[in-house]
C-alpha positions, 0 to 999 in steps of 0.5 A: 500500500505504501508503494501505491500511495507514493506513486499517487503522491508523485503524480500529485506533486507534478501538478504544482510543478506545472503551476509554478513553471507556467507562472514563471514562463508568463512573467509578463502577466501583471500578477507575476510582475508584482512578485517579489524576489523572495517569492520567486526564490521560493518558487525556484526552490520549490520547483527544484524539489518537485524536479527531485520528486519527479526524477524517479519514474516509479516509486522505490516502494514499487521497485522493492516489491518487484525485487521481493517478488521476482529476485529475492526467492532466487537467492533464498532457494525458493526459485531457480536462478535463471535470467534475473532482471534488476528492477531499477538502475544504478543511476536513479538514486544518485541523480535524485540525491544530487537534485535533492541536495541542490534544492535543499541548499537553495534559499530561502529556508523551507522548514516544512520540506528541508527536514524531510528532504534531508532524511530522504537524501541520507536514505538515498546515500545509504542505499546507493552503494549496495544498490549499485553493487547488487545491480552490477552483480545481477546484470553481469549474471555473476550469480551464475559463476558464484552460485549466488553467494554474493547475492545472498550476502548483499540481499539483506543489506539491500532490502533493509536499506530500501525499506528505510528509503521507502519510508523516507521517500513517502515522508518527503512526498507527503510533505511536498503534497501538503505544501502543494495543496496549500499553494493550489488552494491559495492560488485558486482563491486569489485568482480573478474569477471567469478568467483562463487562469481561474479555470486552469487552476480550478481544473487542477484543484478539482483533479486533485480532489477527485484523486483524493476521493479515489484513494480508497479505491486505488488502495483496493478498498473501494470507493466506499462513502467517497463515491458521491464526492468522487463523482462530484469532483469529476464533474467539477473537473470537467466543467472547469476544464471545459471553461478553460478551453472555451476561454483559450479559444477566444484567442486561439481557435485550436483551444486545448484539444489535446488536453481535453482529449487526455482529460476525457480518458481520465473522466471516462475511466472514473465514470466506469469506476463508479458504474462498476462500483454500482453494478457490484462487479468488483465484489463479485469478482473478489468472491470468486475462488482463486481458480476462477479469478482472472489474471487481472481483475476488473478492479485492478485494470480500472485502478491501473487505467485510472492512475495512468490516465491521471498521470497523462493529464498531469503530463499534458498540464506540465508540457502546456498543450494549450 
């Protein structure tokens, strides 16, 4: 569950990076021209933290889960040591640490992020040597020449370091998410209504609200009492984005077609989730005996599709498709 929460938080964090980056690019706008150098410095540092958060394409929790599932049994004798594939790289950890350390060294001080960033950096530093050694050991297939001896020696150290790293990453990303929400809420409340900027930030706000309401579903617990909130936030996201597209079309006939196309996939999946919840298909499949269960249940497919489409919307916002 930790891995899933981290993956969702990473996606959520990307939203603020888009907001801040967009604001930086539009410095000619009146409200941006009035920003003080201190505010700009804070945005720059925060964006640097977001870059570090988004550096890893998947969470370390996911990587650890894959290692425990596919690699660890080969060194404990539970499965043959055939061709093993390390679920990660030897470059991601040092890259994330480098970005994190550069961000942490920037001014101004950000107490709500600096402390968790320090712990995250320390965990990355402790994990990097054993991660690199095990990565090279497995990729060179040295386990075929030493009968897995080195793998058995490194594995406990690697798993222990990764478990600490998973916690540190979650702590950092939760801190990022908290600050992200504060900034987006404040931005939404102060932006003049019935403007393109208002509808843009509103679409981001409601997009995040919808993912919050879907948290239980993503973690395998179903929508529960959040179903109505999920439906409402999807509708509000749709309305805000449609209004944003209309505003953009006043100056550009192309509008936000690409972003709307991407958002429609997310909305479609979200509404399928509600329909499948109401029909009881998730519960029906869960009650089937193991022998009759599909490789991927409808709920698992819907979770994967919802997350993928959510991330696609984030990416579309980040690159500015309007």
